[in-house]
N, C-alpha and C positions, 0 to 999 in steps of 0.2 A: 542583198546583195552587196559584193564586193565590189569595193574602189578602192582605186590610185591615184595620189598626190600628186602631181608632178611639181618638185620647185624648182627655178631656176639658181643658181646658186647667186654669192653675192657681188656684189662689184670686184671686179679685177684688176690691177692696175693696166693691166692690157686694156678692158674695155674703156677705163678713165681716157688714155691716151692714143683710143682710135685706133687699136692695131689688131688685128684678125689673130687670134690664136685659136684654132679649132686643137689638137692635139698638144700645143706646147703649154709646158706646165707654167705655173709662175703663181706668184702671191696675189691678195684682194689688197684694193687702196685700200686708202688709210676710210674714206666715205664706205668702203665694203665690210671694215674693221667693227666701224660704229654700229652698221645696219644688222648686225648679226645678234645682239641681244631680242631686236623685235620680233624677229622671226623666231629665233631661239624660243623665248617666252614663251611666242603664242603655239608652237607646234607641241612643247615640251608637254604642256595638257591638255594635248589628244591623245587618243591611244591607237597606236597603230602594234598591226601584228608584225610588220616586216618595215624594215627602213634599209635601204638600197642608197649608195653612192658612187655616182663614177669615180675613177682611180683618181683622177686632177685635183691639184692642193684642192682649190677655188670650191672644187665640190664636196671634199673632207671637209671642212675648215666650217662648211655653212652646216652640214649632217652633224657634226660634235656638237653643235650649240643646244640641239635636242633629242641626241643618242648618243649613249654609251655603247651600244650593242648592236650597230649599223655593218650591213654587207658591204664587199667591193664587187662591182663589177662592170666589167670595161664592154658589159653589152648596152650600156647608158652613156659610155663617152662621147663627145663630141665631133661632129663632121670632120674628116679627116680632108685638110684644106689644100695638101700636097705643098708645093712650093710657095702659094702665097702665105704660110705661115711667117706670122710678124711683120707680115706688111698691110698697111694703110690702106683702106678702100680708093683713095686716089692714086697708089700706085699700082695697086693692079689692075685698075682701070687705065694708065698711061702705058704700061707695058704687057697688057694680056686683056683688054677691053673686048676684043670679038670671042674670045675664048672664054671670058665671064659669063656674057650676054648668053652666046650657047649653053654653056652650062646650068646655067639658072631656067630660061627659057625651054630648052631642052630637055636639061634634066636628066640627061645620058652620059653628057660628057665629063669625067673624072675632073675634078678642083683640081687647082691649080695641077694640071697633069699627071702628077702621081697619086693624089687623093683620092676620094670616093666621090660618086655622083649622088646625085640627090636622087635620084629613083632608089639605088642603094642602100642609102640613109631610111628614106623611106619606109624600105622593109627591113633594113634591121630593128629601128626605131619599132614599129607596129610589133615587129615579130616581139622585138622584148617585152615589151607592153603585156600584149597577148598571155605572155607563156608565164610570166607575173600573177594575171589576172586568173589562170588557170592553177594556179601553187596557192592562190587565196580560199580556193573554194568558195561556199555559197555568200558566205558573209565578211571574207577576212578583208582587211585594210591596210592597207601599203603606204610608206611614201616612200620617193623617189627623189636625190639630189643630184640633179643635171644640168645641161644647157639648153641656154635657146633655139638654135639649131635643132638639136634633136628634140625639144617639145613643138616647134616650128611642123615637123614633117610629121607627129603626131596626130596633129591639128589638120592635119589634110584631108583625113574624112569625115572631119568634122563640119571644118569652116573651110571649104575648097571657095577658091577663085576661079572667074572666069582670067580674065586679059588682065585680073590686078588682083593682088592680093586684098582683102576685104576686111583682114584684121589687124591689128599692132603687132610688132615683136613682142613678146612675153620681158617685161622687167626684171631686174634684179630679184632675187628673194620673193619672188608671184605666186601663186599659189595656180595651179590647172587643176584643176580635179573629176576624172571620170567612173563612173557607175557604168556596172551591167546587169542590163536589165532588157529583159524577153531573149537572153541568148544572145545580145550586141553588147559593143562599150556605147554608153551616150557622154557627150560633155555636158556636165553640169555645172561647174565653176572655170572661167576663163579668167587668168592674170590679173587673179586676187592680190591686193596689195594692200588690203584692208588693216596691216599692224602698222601701217605708215602715217594714214589716214583714209578718212571718204574722199578725198582726190585724188588720183594719179596725178604724177608730172606731166603725163601726156594729157590728161583734162584739162590742165592750166594749157600749156603749151598750144594747145587746139584752138581756147580762148583769146588766148594772146595774138595768135595769128590772125585772129577774128573769122574763126569759123566755129560757129556755134555746136554745142554739145547739149545731146539729149537725153537726160537719165529716167529709163524706164523703171519703173520701181513697182513691183506685186504688192497688193495689199496682205493686209497681214491676217490670221490664221480665221476659219470658220469653224462652226459647230459641224456645215457639213464637210471640210479637210478632213478631219477626224474621221467623219464616221465613215468614208470613200466616197460620198455625192458628187456627183456631176453636176455642177452649180448651175455652167452654162449662164444663162440670165437670169436665174430665180434669184433674188434680192435676199440672202444672206447677209446678216452683222456680222460684226467681229464679234469673239468669245473675250473671254477673261486674257489669255494667252496674248491671243491678235492684239488686243489696245495694248499688252506690255511690250509687243515687239513694235507697236507702231511709234512707241514712245523712244526705247530705245533707237531706232533707226533716227526720230528728230535728234533726240541728242548727241547722237555722233556723226551726223551728215548736218546737222543746224539749218535752220529755216530759211525758205526762201519765200521771194514776195505772191506773185501770184502760182497756183498751180495748177496744173492740169488734169482730168480725174476723170473716169467714167463715172456715170449716171449711180451706178450700183454703191447699195450701201457702203460693202465691204471696201471697197476701193475709196467712195466720200469720205469716210469715215479715218480711213488711213490718210489720205491726202488733208483730213482739216486737223495732223499733228503737225504738218509740215509748212502749212500757207501761217504767214504774216500779213497776207495780203488780201485772202478769201482763195475760194473756192472755184474753178471754172471747169462746170461738167460739158462734156462733150459725148455723146449720144454714140459716135464711131471709135471708142475707146471700149464699148464692152466686149465682155467675154463673147464666144464663141456662141450660139443659138445652138441648144440642144435639140428642141423643138421637142418629141414625146420621151424624151431620156431625164430631161428637167430634173434634177431633184434624187435621180435613181444611182443605186449603187453598180456597182461592173455587173455584179453576178447576178442582180435583179434584169439589167441591160442585156447578159450575153443569155438567160434565161429564154425572155420573152424574142429577141431579135438575134437567134443565134446565125442565121445565113448572112444578115445584114452586118454582122461584126468579124465575120470570116472576110466577106469583101472587103470591108474597107481597112482593116489591119492585121490579114492573113497576103491578099491579095493586091493591098495597095490601089485599089479604084475608090476616090475622093468621092463617097455618096454625101446627100445631105444627112447631117446627124441626126438622129430619133425621127426623119422621112422628113417631117417638114421645119426641120431647123438649116442652121447653113452647113456647105462643105465648108474643110478645111482652105482649100483655095479661094472661095466667099470671105472667110474672114481674114486671108494674108491679104488680100486685096484694099477689102475695107481699112480693116486699122495702118497698114501702110500708108493709104492715106492721107489718113486722120493726121497720124504722126510728122508727114512731111507738110502738113498742113497748119500745124501749131506754130503761134509766133515766137521766135525764137528768142532768149535775150543772147545779148551780144557779150555779157564779160560776164554771167554767171549763167552754172548750169541750166537749163529746162526741165525742171519737173515733169513727167507724166506717168499718174498713177494709175495702172491696169492690172491685167489678169495674166496669173501662168501661161495658158493656152494662148493667148493672143500675142506675149513680148517671145515665148519663142516660134510661133507662127514670124513673125516680123523680122527676127536675126537669122533665120531658117533662108527669108526669101534676099537675104543678101547675099547669099552663097550660089556655086553655083550644084548644090546635090541636087537630086532627082527627088528627096524625099515625098511619099505623097502626103504626111500629114509630120513633117519633123521630125522623124524617128532619130534621128544622129544626135539630138540635143536632149535632153535632160529638162524638167520643166523648172524654173526657175524656184527657190526658196521663197516662203513670205517674208516678205517688206524686204526682199533682196535688190540690190541696184545691179541695172548695166546700162555703159553709156557708149553712146552712139556717137561722132565729130560728124559735121557734115562738111565734108571737102568738096575743092571746086572737082573731084573724080568722082565723088558720090560718099555716101553712107562708109563711115570708117570704124570698126567696134573696136572700143577698147578695154573693154571688161565684160566677164558678163556673168551674173547671179551672186554677185559680192555683197556677204551677210554677216561679215565678221561681227557687228554689235551685236548678233545671236548666242555667241561662243558664252556668253559669259553669264547670260540668262536662265535663270533655274526656268525648267519646263512647266515647273506649275509655281503656283504661288505659296 
């Protein structure tokens, strides 16, 4: 399947000083220059068929750290903010607060009177990403160095909010990756700054404000993962690579006190690598119950239950899986209530080890999308970390599917 990684440029001087610079060009801050080594080293080791950059200097400088053969495309420029270029948010609010609010919430009014509307940016951004995906073919990989506002608009079809944005703004040098599966784009990784460390500045900022942060972790690999079997609530254990993945996660993320875990073996084993004060198992953290489909491959299920599979995955009807299991909605309600009910640490992320489908269902439940089985998201990878801050306004997604600790791990011993 094709994949596109969107990289936000390193911190610019305007970012540092708090000025809006949509199309306004300018250099990086000292911290931005210093951050180039880490992101460049990480991306240089990855194989991309195409590398594209916005023409603005802050994007080009970032692209140069990992590619000497990148393309320039104005399709990936930042939002044109018209007369508001070079102003601070406070200055814009003071001079044109009503216009700004209408432009943001109505999405049709041009920014800064002469700029681009958010609706126009969304159309341009998703069009540019989709065109690049078509160019990649069946399994090409592309990296695009672009801007925060551009990435925000691409994310709207995956993490749409209702009356508020349900995810944080992407950080400088962060990676956000989309894969195309079953002819549609799906968000696989969001706001990955793993090259800086396991906890972003945003995680620490929310903790400092007294807002708990939950770290949702998928278990390590099992033999069923390799064989393409629908594990559900069958109790598969980690395979050899799964144990090494869990050890790599511990070495990167660090140990925690008590770790909450699904009682299923693959989750408990993963949690055991992280817990310094014991693992507390919670039934509500189990994966979706697959009923009669437990342990079968996709091919086996399609062969025996073609009508039910078509009804669920083609028509979007949320039936109980395997006739006697759970529906996706039942999974979502159970898992969300359980996650929100765990005791949360006030000073460190609260670690919850669970399953890919359950984590995907939970994150989708935060959005205003109408996905019947969270199809706008891709299942987070084994031992990946997803941080959610519990704010007074509701849960806020800080990142999704981050597993940079696995990039140097050989696939087999």
